[in-house]
C-alpha positions as CSV (number, residue, x, y, z in Angstrom):
1,X,98.3,76.6,91.8
2,X,99.4,79.0,94.2
3,X,97.2,82.1,94.0
4,X,99.2,84.7,95.9
5,X,100.7,86.5,92.8
6,X,98.9,89.1,91.2
7,X,99.9,90.7,87.7
8,X,102.7,93.0,88.0
9,X,105.1,94.6,85.5
10,X,107.7,97.1,84.5
11,X,107.6,95.9,81.0
12,X,105.2,97.8,78.7
13,X,104.7,94.8,76.4
14,X,103.2,92.7,79.3
15,X,100.4,95.6,79.8
16,X,99.5,95.9,76.1
17,X,96.0,95.4,75.6
18,X,97.0,93.3,72.4
19,X,98.9,90.7,74.3
20,X,97.2,87.8,75.9
21,X,98.7,86.1,79.2
22,X,99.6,83.3,77.1
23,X,101.4,85.2,74.5
24,X,103.1,87.3,77.4
25,X,104.0,84.0,79.1
26,X,105.5,82.4,75.9
27,X,107.4,85.5,75.2
28,X,109.2,85.5,78.8
29,X,109.7,81.9,78.5
30,X,111.5,82.2,75.1
31,X,113.5,85.1,76.5
32,X,114.6,82.9,79.3
33,X,115.7,80.0,77.0
34,X,117.5,82.5,74.5
35,X,119.5,84.3,77.6
36,X,123.1,84.8,76.6
37,X,125.3,84.5,79.6
38,X,128.1,86.7,77.9
39,X,125.7,89.2,76.4
40,X,124.0,89.8,79.7
41,X,127.3,90.6,81.5
42,X,127.1,87.3,83.5
43,X,130.6,86.1,84.3
44,X,131.8,82.6,83.2
45,X,130.6,80.0,85.7
46,X,133.6,77.7,87.0
47,X,134.1,74.2,84.8
48,X,133.2,72.3,87.9
49,X,129.7,74.3,88.1
50,X,128.8,75.0,84.6
51,X,125.1,75.5,85.1
52,X,124.5,79.6,85.3
53,X,120.7,79.6,84.9
54,X,117.7,77.3,85.5
55,X,114.1,77.2,84.8
56,X,111.9,74.9,87.0
57,X,108.4,74.5,85.3
58,X,105.6,72.9,87.2
59,X,102.4,71.7,85.3
60,X,99.1,72.4,86.8
61,X,95.5,71.9,85.4
62,X,94.9,75.5,84.7
63,X,98.4,76.8,84.0
64,X,102.2,76.3,84.1
65,X,104.3,78.0,86.7
66,X,107.7,79.0,85.5
67,X,110.5,79.8,87.9
68,X,113.6,81.4,86.2
69,X,116.9,82.1,88.2
70,X,120.4,83.4,86.9
71,X,123.6,83.0,88.7
72,X,123.8,86.9,88.9
73,X,120.8,86.8,91.2
74,X,118.0,87.5,88.5
75,X,114.9,85.7,89.8
76,X,111.4,85.7,88.2
77,X,108.2,83.6,88.6
78,X,105.5,83.6,86.0
79,X,102.4,81.8,85.3
80,X,101.0,81.0,81.7
81,X,97.7,82.1,82.7
82,X,99.0,85.6,83.8
83,X,100.7,87.0,86.6
84,X,103.9,86.6,88.4
85,X,106.8,88.4,89.7
86,X,109.9,90.0,88.1
87,X,112.8,91.5,90.0
88,X,113.1,89.1,93.0
89,X,117.0,90.0,92.9
90,X,116.3,93.2,94.6
91,X,115.9,91.2,97.8
92,X,118.7,89.6,100.0
93,X,116.7,86.6,100.9
94,X,115.7,85.8,97.3
95,X,119.3,86.2,96.1
96,X,120.4,83.6,99.0
97,X,117.7,81.2,97.8
98,X,118.4,81.8,94.1
99,X,122.3,80.9,94.8
100,X,121.3,77.9,96.9
101,X,119.1,76.9,93.9
102,X,121.7,77.3,91.1
103,X,124.4,75.6,93.3
104,X,121.9,72.6,93.8
105,X,121.4,72.6,90.1
106,X,125.1,72.2,89.4
107,X,125.2,69.2,92.0
108,X,122.2,67.7,90.0
109,X,123.8,67.6,86.6
110,X,124.5,63.9,86.7
111,X,120.7,63.3,86.8
112,X,120.1,65.6,83.6
113,X,120.3,65.0,80.0
114,X,121.1,67.3,77.1
115,X,118.1,68.5,75.2
116,X,117.2,70.3,72.2
117,X,113.5,70.9,72.7
118,X,111.6,72.5,75.6
119,X,108.2,71.2,76.2
120,X,106.0,72.4,78.8
121,X,105.3,69.9,81.6
122,X,101.9,68.0,81.9
123,X,99.9,68.6,84.8
124,X,101.5,67.0,87.9
125,X,105.0,67.1,86.6
126,X,108.0,69.3,87.2
127,X,110.7,69.8,84.5
128,X,114.1,71.4,85.4
129,X,116.0,73.1,82.4
130,X,119.7,74.0,83.2
131,X,121.4,76.6,81.1
132,X,125.1,76.1,80.5
133,X,127.4,77.7,77.9
134,X,127.8,74.4,75.8
135,X,124.0,73.2,76.2
136,X,120.7,73.1,78.0
137,X,120.3,70.0,80.1
138,X,116.9,68.6,81.5
139,X,115.3,66.3,83.9
140,X,111.7,65.8,85.2
141,X,109.6,63.9,87.4
142,X,106.1,63.8,88.9
143,X,105.8,66.6,91.3
144,X,104.6,64.1,94.2
145,X,107.9,61.9,93.6
146,X,110.0,65.2,93.9
147,X,108.2,66.9,97.0
148,X,108.2,63.5,98.9
149,X,111.9,63.0,98.3
150,X,111.5,59.9,96.0
151,X,113.4,61.0,93.2
152,X,117.3,62.1,92.6
153,X,116.2,65.6,91.6
154,X,114.0,66.2,95.0
155,X,116.7,68.4,96.6
156,X,116.8,70.6,93.4
157,X,112.8,70.8,93.6
158,X,113.0,71.9,97.4
159,X,115.7,74.4,96.6
160,X,113.7,75.8,93.8
161,X,110.8,76.0,96.2
162,X,112.7,78.0,98.7
163,X,113.1,80.6,96.0
164,X,109.3,80.6,95.6
165,X,108.6,80.8,99.2
166,X,111.0,83.8,99.5
167,X,109.2,85.6,96.6
168,X,105.6,84.8,98.1
169,X,107.0,86.4,101.4
170,X,108.1,89.5,99.6
171,X,104.8,89.6,97.7
172,X,102.7,89.4,101.2
173,X,104.8,91.8,102.9
174,X,104.2,94.3,99.8
175,X,100.5,93.5,100.2
176,X,100.5,94.4,103.7
177,X,102.3,97.8,103.0
178,X,99.9,98.8,100.4
């Protein structure tokens, strides 16, 4: 699992001594799945591209990494064992990568199926959850198959990793400036 993110938070609940990393992660993940587009002022997507949000979750032996992106530019990355980055939308490079990720999610809808449950991925697997007004749709595959272009969702996987790369670059620049 990438080691380049440190714990950061603007949310006092994340800094509570009574909150374990797993509790914080679960709360952030649940918040992502319960996001209501209209309540958050996000414009309705076009019928041709109904996906307005996406979670890309990858299982590692020690944790799960969740990338959360919304069509309004909201971008976060967090880890089940603690740490991550919130507020990536404050950076143009992240917003551009996020937009490409959302666009690719909409191009990949034919490879996804409706879901009612949101399990975490096993180690070595990546699960995508695309948020639409009518449902959440999902698809998954082994990380190696996605990474090496052996799966129909490989392009979506690489678009998500471009978002993560942009977040990493921002984090590294911030560390150099500190």
